[in-house]
N, C-alpha and C positions, 0 to 999 in steps of 0.2 A: 748315233748313238742309241742305245737301245732304252727302254723304258727304265728308269731308275728306281731301283727297290731295296729296302732296308729290311733286316730281319731281326726279331728278337730272340735272342738265345741262339748261341751257336754250338750247341753240344751235337748229338748224334744227329737229332730231327733236322737243327737248323743247318748244320752243314752239309750232309749226306742227302738228306730227302727233300730239302729244299734247295739251299744254296747250289749244289751241284746240277740239279735240275733247271735252276733258274739261269745259270751261267750257260747251259748248255744249249738253250732256245734263244738265248740272244739278250735277255734282262741284263742290265748293267747292276751288279751289286755294290753299293756304295757306303753300305756301314750294317753294322751288327750291333745289337745292345749286349754287351756281356762284359763283366771285370774279371771273369776267369784267365788269368796269363796264359794257359796253355791253349784256350779257345782262342784269345788274342792271337797268339802266334800262329794259328791255324787259319784265322781269318787272313792275317798278312801273306801266308802262303797261298792261300787258294785264290784270293783277290787283292794284289798288293797295293791298289788304290783305294780301297774301301778303309773307312774309319771305324774304329772299335770306338763306342760310346758308352757312358755310365746312366743314362735316364733316356727314357720314352721320348722325354720333349727334346734331348740333343738329336736323338734319331730323327724325330719329325722336323726338324729345323733344315734338316740336308736338302729338303725338297724332293719329295718322293711321289712318283706315280703310283707306287705300290707299297703296301705294310705287309709283312708277313709274320704272323705270330707265332713263333716255334719256342716259346719260353715254355717253363713248367705250368702245369694245368692251373695252379692257384691264380696268375696272372693273365692267363687268356682274356677274361673279361674286361680287364681294367686297361690292358695294352689295345686291344681292339676298339674299346669305346674311343680311348686316347684318339687312337687314327682318323676314326670315323667323324670325331668332331673337330680334327683338322682338317677334313675334307679329302682325306687319303682312302682309296679303296683297300680293303682288306681279304688277306686269305687268313684264316686261321686253322693251325693244325686240329686234327680230331682229339678229343670232344671240344666242341666251340664252348661249350661252358661244362661247369661239373654238375649242373644241376638245370633242370627246366626253366626255372627262374633267371638264371644267370644266361641262358641261351635266348630267350625272350627278350631280356634287357638289351643285349647286344643287338638284336633284329630289330628292337623297337628305334634304338638310336639311328642304326642304319636308315628307317624308314622315315624317321622325322629329319634326319640330315639330307638325305637323298643319296646318300653315298652308300653303294654298295658294298656287300659283305658276301663272302663263299665260305666254305669249309673244304679241307684235304682228305676227301674220301678217296684216295687213289687206289684203292682197291678195286674201283670200278672198273680201271684201266690193267688189272690182271689178265694174264693169258686166259685163266679158267672163266674169268667172268666174260671176256670177249669169246669166247669159244661158244659158252653155255649162249651166249646171246643170238648166235649165228644157228644153233641147234634147235632153238624157240623158234626162231625165224623161218626154218626150213621145213618144222615139222617131224624132225628126224626121231623125236620120241614118242610121237602120238600125245595124247592128252596126260600132262603133266600132273600129277597130284601130290609127290613129296621131293622137299629138298632139303639135303644133309649139308651143313657147311660148319668147318671146323677149323680152329687152330688151338692143337693139342701138341703138347711136349711134355718130358718126363724130366723134371727139375726137383726132386725129392727135398733137397735141400735149399732154404730159401736163400737169396742174396742180399743181406742186410745191408748191402751197399748201394742198392736200388731202391730211388724214392718211390718208384711205382709200387713196388712190393712193402715196404715199410711205412707208406704214408695211409692214412686213414680216406673213405670215401669222401667225407668233407674236404681232404687235402688233395683229392683228385687221383687217388691210388686205386689199384686193383684192375682186375680183368675185366670187370662190367665197363668202365671207363676207357679203358687202354684199347682192348681187342673187340668187344662185341659192337662198338659203333661202325666197326669194318663189315662186321657179319650181317648186323640188322639193315645198314645202308644197301649192301647187294642185294639182300633178300626182297627189298622193298622195289630197288631199282629193278629187277628180273620179274617180279611176279604180282607187283602192284599193292595198293594198301592193305594193311593186315591190322589185326588185332592181337595184343598179346594174350595168349590162355594159359601160360605156364613161365614159372620163372624160380630157378634154382640159384641164389648166391650166395656161396660159403666161402669160409677160409677153412683149408684143411691143414695148412702148414701153420697157423696161428698169426701169420701176418695179414697183409689186405686180402680182399677175395680173391682166390687164386683157381677156383673150379665154378663155372657160370655155365647154365643151359637154361637157354630160352627156346619157346615155342611158339610159333606166330602162326594165325589161321590167314590167309589172306582172302581177300574177296573174289579172287581169281579161282578159288577151289584148291589151291595149294596149301600145304602146311610146311613151314619151315622148322626145322631142328638144328639149333645154333649153338656150338659148343665152345667154350673158351676156356683151356685148362693148361695148369703148368703142371699137373701130378698123373698126367695118364701114360702108363708104363706099355701100352700096346696103341699109341694113337690110331685114329681110323683114317680114311682117305681124306683128302683137304676138301672134295666135294664130290657129291654124288645126287646127280639129279634123276629121279624116277618117273616115267611116264607108263603108259598103257602099251606101248609097243616096245619099247627099250630102257635100258638105266645107262646113263653117260657117268664114267668115274674118272676124276683126275686125281690122282694120288699125291703129286707133289705140290711143294708150296712155288709158288710164281718166282722165278729167278732173279728179278730185278733188285730186290731188296739187298742180296748178296752182292750184285755186282756194284750197286753204289757204295756199300760198305766198303768194298775192295778198290774204289776210288774211280771206277769206270763210269761213263755217261754217254748218253746218248749222241750220234753224231747225224748232222743232218736232220736233226728230228728223230732218229730212228736208231736203235739199238744195231750195232754192229755182231755183236754176239747172239746165239741162239736164244730167244726167250719164248718159244713155243713149249708151254709145259704138254708132257704127253697126256694123251687122253684115250681112254679105250670105251668103247660101246659094247654093252652086253644084252645079250638076247637069251637069258637061261644060261644054257651050256656052251653057247656061241659067243666068241668075243672076238672082236677086230680093232685095230687102231681107227682112231677117230682124228681126223686132220683138225690141229689146234690153230688157233688165232694167235699172233705174236702179240704179246704183253707193251705198253707203251706209257708209261707215267709222264713221259713228255707232253703226252696230249692234253693233259690238265693244264700246263701252264701255256701252252700255244693257245688254248680256248680263253684262259685267263687275260693274254694280250690282245687278244681279238676283241673281248669283250670290255677291257679299258679303252680301245678305240672305238667303242660302238658297233662293231661288225659282227657279233655273235652274243648270244646269252651267256651268263656266267655257268660253269660247268656243273655247279652244284646250287640248287635254288633254295631259297629260305623254306620254301613249303617241304622239300626234302628234308632239310636240317630239323625243322621243327618235328616232323615225323618220327626220325629217328630220337630226338631228345625224349619224345613224349614216351615211347616205349622203353629206353633206359630208365627214366624217372619211375614209370609203372613197375619195371621189374624190381628196382630196390624197394619200392613200396610193398609190393606182395610179397618179397622175402622177407620183410620185416614183421608182416603180420602173423 
């Protein structure tokens, strides 16, 4: 039998980004915290032996080796702390906390109890991130000085049914908390420690913040320009890495999210589908195909399983989590001033 895991929440995140991957890499999903009848039926369909429960206490009473917090942002801290105090290692979907204070509170409980906690920065296992890492290691771009990373789309009409769009920042809504943690964590992972030097966090459509631009200055000499927007009529490429010898451009979004939403999962820890996002290297007027690395979100939970067994470090360290939370907090404060 695999490691026993319970999930708080069984919506889009809990079902497709966590449950599907957990099952695919050998975890035994034994329960989920949800009161929604449709989601209860989805759980029974996906994991017939799993129990739907109505409280975090009931979930923890099932005897878990891992708790995955995939509920709404307002309950991340309370669910994670309950798991840690029960002696159960915890994975929290991003953002770990809505504020720096909530994030620190969770990590302090982890430290005090000696029970590990990590967060789901799955974009570190995107094809584009892995391809950039190889290009940097091989020196294919020369000295890198600028990194552009975007999650941009065009949805001029807000979706009133989306809690992320209708909720206030205090409730966990908006792109600063939804998409920027991915952009910030990836930039820090690739280029090292950084300071926030500019932040624009605003609502153009009148709901939660929907147009967010952050600029980071890394100690390595790289500047990161990070854009998360729902109202860009001409979205830029997903990433562009500029060095003094060449620029690497990856235009499209990693394919894994679409595959998971379609009900597909990795087999034997690898995708059977093509998950190499096309990349192009540019040297002025000269451009050519650049071989890309396959994305692999399964690697996150493979490492979590190894960490539970004491065979590997946790995939995202608390220092990495705090570094991201600090920049997100400073971005909010900078934009309010």
